N, CA, C and O atoms as a MOPAC input file, in Angstrom:
PM7 MOZYME 1SCF
protein

 N    -18.81800 1   -29.30000 1   -11.80900 1
 C    -17.50100 1   -29.34700 1   -11.12800 1
 C    -16.55000 1   -28.37400 1   -11.84500 1
 O    -15.78100 1   -27.68800 1   -11.17200 1
 N    -16.57100 1   -28.29400 1   -13.10400 1
 C    -15.70300 1   -27.41800 1   -13.90100 1
 C    -16.09500 1   -25.90100 1   -13.61900 1
 O    -15.23200 1   -25.02600 1   -13.54900 1
 N    -17.36000 1   -25.66600 1   -13.47200 1
 C    -17.78900 1   -24.30300 1   -13.15500 1
 C    -17.27000 1   -23.91000 1   -11.69900 1
 O    -16.80500 1   -22.79300 1   -11.47400 1
 N    -17.37300 1   -24.84000 1   -10.78900 1
 C    -16.83200 1   -24.57800 1    -9.43900 1
 C    -15.32200 1   -24.30600 1    -9.46600 1
 O    -14.86800 1   -23.39900 1    -8.76800 1
 N    -14.56600 1   -25.01700 1   -10.20300 1
 C    -13.14400 1   -24.81500 1   -10.33600 1
 C    -12.83700 1   -23.39700 1   -10.96300 1
 O    -11.93500 1   -22.69700 1   -10.50400 1
 N    -13.56400 1   -23.02900 1   -11.95300 1
 C    -13.46600 1   -21.74800 1   -12.58400 1
 C    -13.77100 1   -20.63800 1   -11.58600 1
 O    -13.05100 1   -19.64300 1   -11.50800 1
 N    -14.86000 1   -20.82300 1   -10.81700 1
 C    -15.23100 1   -19.83400 1    -9.78900 1
 C    -14.13500 1   -19.70200 1    -8.76000 1
 O    -13.81700 1   -18.58700 1    -8.34500 1
 N    -13.54100 1   -20.81800 1    -8.33000 1
 C    -12.49600 1   -20.73600 1    -7.32500 1
 C    -11.23000 1   -20.09900 1    -7.85300 1
 O    -10.53400 1   -19.38100 1    -7.13500 1
 N    -10.94300 1   -20.36200 1    -9.09500 1
 C     -9.69000 1   -19.73100 1    -9.71200 1
 C     -9.97500 1   -18.20600 1    -9.80000 1
 O     -9.08500 1   -17.42400 1    -9.47000 1
 N    -11.14800 1   -17.76400 1   -10.22100 1
 C    -11.48500 1   -16.34700 1   -10.30000 1
 C    -11.42300 1   -15.73100 1    -8.90600 1
 O    -10.89800 1   -14.63100 1    -8.73600 1
 N    -11.94900 1   -16.42600 1    -7.92500 1
 C    -11.97000 1   -15.90500 1    -6.58900 1
 C    -10.51400 1   -15.80600 1    -6.07900 1
 O    -10.18700 1   -14.85300 1    -5.37200 1
 N     -9.68600 1   -16.71600 1    -6.40200 1
 C     -8.27500 1   -16.67000 1    -5.99700 1
 C     -7.56600 1   -15.42300 1    -6.59800 1
 O     -6.86300 1   -14.69200 1    -5.90100 1
 N     -7.78300 1   -15.21500 1    -7.91300 1
 C     -7.19700 1   -14.00300 1    -8.53800 1
 C     -7.67200 1   -12.72300 1    -7.96800 1
 O     -6.90100 1   -11.77000 1    -7.85200 1
 N     -8.99000 1   -12.66100 1    -7.58600 1
 C     -9.57700 1   -11.46000 1    -7.02200 1
 C     -8.90200 1   -11.20200 1    -5.60900 1
 O     -8.55100 1   -10.07100 1    -5.27300 1
 N     -8.74800 1   -12.26600 1    -4.84100 1
 C     -8.17100 1   -12.16800 1    -3.49300 1
 C     -6.66900 1   -11.69000 1    -3.58100 1
 O     -6.21700 1   -10.79400 1    -2.86800 1
 N     -5.95300 1   -12.37200 1    -4.51700 1
 C     -4.53000 1   -12.02200 1    -4.72600 1
 C     -4.37100 1   -10.62000 1    -5.24300 1
 O     -3.49700 1    -9.88000 1    -4.79100 1
 N     -5.18000 1   -10.26000 1    -6.15600 1
 C     -5.14800 1    -8.94400 1    -6.78900 1
 C     -5.50300 1    -7.82700 1    -5.79600 1
 O     -4.88800 1    -6.76100 1    -5.81600 1
 N     -6.53500 1    -8.08300 1    -4.89400 1
 C     -6.95800 1    -7.06400 1    -3.91100 1
 C     -5.82600 1    -6.96000 1    -2.89600 1
 O     -5.50200 1    -5.85600 1    -2.45900 1
 N     -5.24200 1    -8.03000 1    -2.52600 1
 C     -4.17800 1    -7.99100 1    -1.49200 1
 C     -2.97100 1    -7.22900 1    -2.09300 1
 O     -2.43000 1    -6.34000 1    -1.43400 1
 N     -2.58600 1    -7.52500 1    -3.19600 1
 C     -1.44800 1    -6.74100 1    -3.85300 1
 C     -1.79700 1    -5.31500 1    -4.04900 1
 O     -0.90400 1    -4.48000 1    -3.90100 1
 N     -3.00000 1    -4.94000 1    -4.36700 1
 C     -3.40100 1    -3.58900 1    -4.54900 1
 C     -3.40000 1    -2.82100 1    -3.25200 1
 O     -3.03200 1    -1.64700 1    -3.20900 1
 N     -3.82700 1    -3.51100 1    -2.16300 1
 C     -3.75800 1    -2.89700 1    -0.87500 1
 C     -2.28200 1    -2.71700 1    -0.36400 1
 O     -1.97000 1    -1.74400 1     0.32400 1
 N     -1.43800 1    -3.63900 1    -0.70600 1
 C     -0.05600 1    -3.43800 1    -0.42200 1
 C      0.61100 1    -2.26200 1    -1.09800 1
 O      1.38200 1    -1.50200 1    -0.51200 1
 N      0.26500 1    -2.16000 1    -2.36700 1
 C      0.88200 1    -1.07000 1    -3.11400 1
 C      0.30400 1     0.22800 1    -2.63800 1
 O      1.03300 1     1.21400 1    -2.54200 1
 N     -0.92900 1     0.27700 1    -2.34500 1
 C     -1.59400 1     1.51700 1    -1.84900 1
 C     -0.91600 1     1.91800 1    -0.53700 1
 O     -0.57200 1     3.08400 1    -0.34400 1
 N     -0.72500 1     0.93900 1     0.37200 1
 C     -0.16200 1     1.25800 1     1.64400 1
 C      1.24500 1     1.75800 1     1.45300 1
 O      1.63400 1     2.73000 1     2.10200 1
 N      2.05400 1     1.11700 1     0.56300 1
 C      3.40200 1     1.58400 1     0.34900 1
 C      3.38000 1     3.00400 1    -0.20500 1
 O      4.21600 1     3.81100 1     0.20100 1
 N      2.51200 1     3.33500 1    -1.06800 1
 C      2.33800 1     4.69300 1    -1.64900 1
 C      2.03500 1     5.73500 1    -0.53100 1
 O      2.61900 1     6.81700 1    -0.47200 1
 N      1.04900 1     5.31900 1     0.38100 1
 C      0.72400 1     6.20200 1     1.44600 1
 C      1.84800 1     6.46600 1     2.38900 1
 O      2.07400 1     7.60700 1     2.79100 1
 N      2.59200 1     5.38400 1     2.76700 1
 C      3.71300 1     5.49700 1     3.67300 1
 C      4.81400 1     6.33000 1     3.07800 1
 O      5.45800 1     7.09800 1     3.79300 1
 N      5.05100 1     6.20200 1     1.78400 1
 C      6.01600 1     6.97400 1     1.09700 1
 C      5.64100 1     8.53100 1     1.08500 1
 O      6.47700 1     9.42000 1     1.24800 1
 N      4.32900 1     8.73700 1     0.88100 1
 C      3.86900 1    10.11000 1     0.84300 1
 C      3.87600 1    10.76600 1     2.22400 1
 O      4.12700 1    11.96500 1     2.33700 1
 N      3.59900 1     9.98100 1     3.28200 1
 C      3.67100 1    10.49200 1     4.61000 1
 C      5.13200 1    10.80800 1     4.97800 1
 O      5.42900 1    11.81300 1     5.62500 1
 N      6.01400 1     9.92600 1     4.54700 1
 C      7.44900 1    10.10300 1     4.81400 1
 C      7.96700 1    11.39800 1     4.23500 1
 O      8.73500 1    12.09600 1     4.89700 1
 N      7.57100 1    11.74900 1     3.00800 1
 C      8.00000 1    12.98400 1     2.40800 1
 C      7.35500 1    14.13100 1     3.14600 1
 O      7.98600 1    15.16100 1     3.38200 1
 N      6.11700 1    13.96000 1     3.50600 1
 C      5.45600 1    15.02500 1     4.25500 1
 C      6.07500 1    15.29200 1     5.63000 1
 O      6.13300 1    16.44000 1     6.07000 1
 N      6.53700 1    14.23700 1     6.30800 1
 C      7.21500 1    14.40900 1     7.52100 1
 C      8.60000 1    15.01400 1     7.38600 1
 O      9.06200 1    15.69800 1     8.29900 1
 N      9.23900 1    14.79100 1     6.32700 1
 C     10.55300 1    15.49900 1     6.05900 1
 C     10.30900 1    16.99800 1     5.86000 1
 O     11.09100 1    17.83200 1     6.31400 1
 N      9.18800 1    17.32800 1     5.16100 1
 C      8.91700 1    18.75200 1     4.91700 1
 C      8.53700 1    19.42200 1     6.33800 1
 O      8.96600 1    20.53900 1     6.62600 1
 N      7.80100 1    18.76400 1     7.11400 1
 C      7.35400 1    19.36400 1     8.36400 1
 C      8.50700 1    19.54600 1     9.33300 1
 O      8.46300 1    20.50300 1    10.10600 1
 N      9.54100 1    18.70300 1     9.35800 1
 C     10.61500 1    18.88000 1    10.27300 1
 C     11.47500 1    20.07800 1     9.77400 1
 O     12.05700 1    20.03400 1     8.69000 1
 N     11.52800 1    21.06500 1    10.54600 1
 C     12.35300 1    22.20000 1    10.19500 1
 C     13.61800 1    22.11900 1    10.99900 1
 O     13.58900 1    21.79900 1    12.18800 1
 N     14.73800 1    22.40800 1    10.35700 1
 C     16.02800 1    22.36500 1    11.09700 1
 C     16.01700 1    23.31200 1    12.29000 1
 O     15.67100 1    24.48100 1    12.11600 1
 N     16.35400 1    22.89900 1    13.41400 1
 C     16.29000 1    23.76000 1    14.64200 1
 C     17.55800 1    24.67600 1    14.58300 1
 O     18.62400 1    24.26700 1    14.12200 1
 N     17.38900 1    25.87200 1    15.05300 1
 C     18.44700 1    26.77100 1    15.11100 1
 C     19.41400 1    26.43200 1    16.22700 1
 O     18.97400 1    25.99900 1    17.29200 1
 N     20.65400 1    26.60300 1    16.04000 1
 C     21.64100 1    26.24300 1    17.17900 1
 C     21.49600 1    27.23100 1    18.32900 1
 O     21.40100 1    28.44100 1    18.12100 1
 N     21.48100 1    26.70000 1    19.52700 1
 C     21.32500 1    27.55500 1    20.68500 1
 C     22.57700 1    28.50100 1    20.82900 1
 O     23.69000 1    28.07500 1    20.52100 1
 N     22.40800 1    29.70500 1    21.26500 1
 C     23.49900 1    30.58300 1    21.35600 1
 C     23.83300 1    30.83300 1    22.79900 1
 O     24.76400 1    31.58000 1    23.09700 1

């Protein structure tokens, strides 16, 4: 029973760790894409 509890706790930490790592990675990618989008948008020249 103790081994089962230890396995469940380890599994819980793995799941929480992977979820938080995925969240951080998504945030990093979103931030990188936002910076890229700012560079891609060129200010349009005013119509004459």
